[in-house]
Residue frames relative to the residue before (quaternion, step in Angstrom):
aa qw qx qy qz dx dy dz
M 1.0000 0.0000 0.0000 0.0000 0.00 0.00 0.00
Y 0.2771 -0.7752 0.5528 0.1289 3.55 -0.79 1.05
I 0.1488 -0.7713 0.6154 0.0654 3.56 -0.85 1.03
T 0.4042 -0.7267 0.4994 0.2431 3.58 -0.70 1.04
R 0.6515 -0.5264 0.3822 0.3905 3.54 -1.26 0.44
A 0.6414 0.5372 -0.3302 0.4369 3.57 0.96 -0.83
T 0.6699 0.4893 -0.2991 0.4715 3.57 0.95 -0.85
L 0.6545 0.5108 -0.3107 0.4628 3.56 0.96 -0.83
L 0.6581 0.4937 -0.3075 0.4781 3.60 0.96 -0.81
L 0.6456 0.5199 -0.3208 0.4583 3.57 0.97 -0.81
M 0.6621 0.4970 -0.3073 0.4692 3.58 0.95 -0.81
L 0.6679 0.5060 -0.3013 0.4551 3.58 0.92 -0.86
F 0.7257 0.4339 -0.2528 0.4702 3.57 0.79 -0.98
S 0.6212 0.5169 -0.3643 0.4627 3.60 1.06 -0.52
Y 0.6094 0.5283 -0.3467 0.4789 3.58 1.11 -0.63
L 0.6785 0.4739 -0.2895 0.4809 3.58 0.90 -0.89
L 0.6256 0.5324 -0.3311 0.4642 3.58 1.05 -0.71
F 0.6417 0.5217 -0.3261 0.4580 3.56 0.98 -0.79
L 0.6642 0.5121 -0.3110 0.4471 3.58 0.92 -0.88
T 0.7177 0.4312 -0.2638 0.4789 3.59 0.89 -0.83
S 0.6540 0.5255 -0.3360 0.4280 3.60 0.99 -0.69
V 0.5838 0.5618 -0.3817 0.4448 3.60 1.10 -0.53
D 0.6694 0.4746 -0.2943 0.4899 3.59 0.96 -0.82
W 0.6732 0.5018 -0.3061 0.4487 3.58 0.93 -0.83
L 0.6551 0.5072 -0.3239 0.4567 3.59 1.01 -0.70
A 0.6460 0.5199 -0.3192 0.4588 3.58 1.14 -0.56
E 0.5811 0.5790 -0.3743 0.4324 3.61 1.20 -0.39
P 0.3707 -0.7458 0.5001 0.2371 3.61 -0.74 0.94
D 0.7399 0.4127 -0.2306 0.4786 3.62 1.09 -0.61
G 0.4900 0.6941 -0.4179 0.3216 3.60 1.24 -0.05
A 0.5318 -0.6094 0.4813 0.3379 3.54 -1.22 0.52
W 0.4838 -0.7063 0.4425 0.2669 3.58 -0.88 0.96
Y 0.6967 0.5113 -0.2730 0.4228 3.61 1.12 -0.57
R 0.4364 0.7225 -0.4551 0.2838 3.65 1.19 -0.12
P 0.6864 0.4561 -0.3293 0.4608 3.67 0.74 -0.77
F 0.6356 0.5322 -0.3393 0.4447 3.60 1.08 -0.60
I 0.6259 0.5213 -0.3401 0.4700 3.59 1.06 -0.66
I 0.6690 0.4761 -0.3012 0.4849 3.57 0.93 -0.84
G 0.6268 0.5297 -0.3357 0.4625 3.59 1.03 -0.69
L 0.6331 0.5177 -0.3233 0.4761 3.57 1.05 -0.74
L 0.6408 0.5112 -0.3223 0.4735 3.60 1.03 -0.73
V 0.6226 0.5324 -0.3366 0.4643 3.58 1.04 -0.75
I 0.6662 0.4900 -0.3016 0.4744 3.58 0.90 -0.88
A 0.6507 0.5132 -0.3193 0.4597 3.60 0.97 -0.81
L 0.6596 0.4956 -0.3153 0.4690 3.61 0.95 -0.79
A 0.6564 0.4973 -0.3160 0.4711 3.59 0.96 -0.78
A 0.6516 0.5045 -0.3170 0.4694 3.60 0.99 -0.78
F 0.6482 0.5076 -0.3171 0.4707 3.58 1.01 -0.79
S 0.6555 0.5019 -0.3098 0.4716 3.58 0.99 -0.79
H 0.6734 0.4875 -0.2932 0.4721 3.59 0.99 -0.76
R 0.6065 0.5851 -0.3441 0.4140 3.59 1.11 -0.67
E 0.6604 0.5488 -0.3126 0.4062 3.60 1.04 -0.71
Q 0.5620 0.6102 -0.3942 0.3955 3.62 1.19 -0.27
N 0.4436 -0.6647 0.5336 0.2767 3.54 -1.14 0.68
S 0.5880 -0.5715 0.4239 0.3846 3.57 -1.17 0.39
D 0.5855 0.5797 -0.3694 0.4298 3.60 1.21 -0.39
D 0.6233 0.5637 -0.3348 0.4261 3.59 1.17 -0.55
L 0.6050 0.5569 -0.3651 0.4365 3.57 1.15 -0.44
C-alpha cells in the first residue's frame, strides 16, 4: 500500500500536535490559540506537499 507524502506528513504532525497540545492545555497560563496555530501550519504543509503531485500520480 502506497502512502502519499501529504498523508504521511499529516499523520506525523498530527501525532506531534496531539502530544504538545495535551501539555499546553494543562497549563493554566498558556495561550489558548497555540495548538490552533500549529494545526494550521500542519494543514498548510500537507496542502503544499499534496500540491506538488502531478495529476498523473493520482
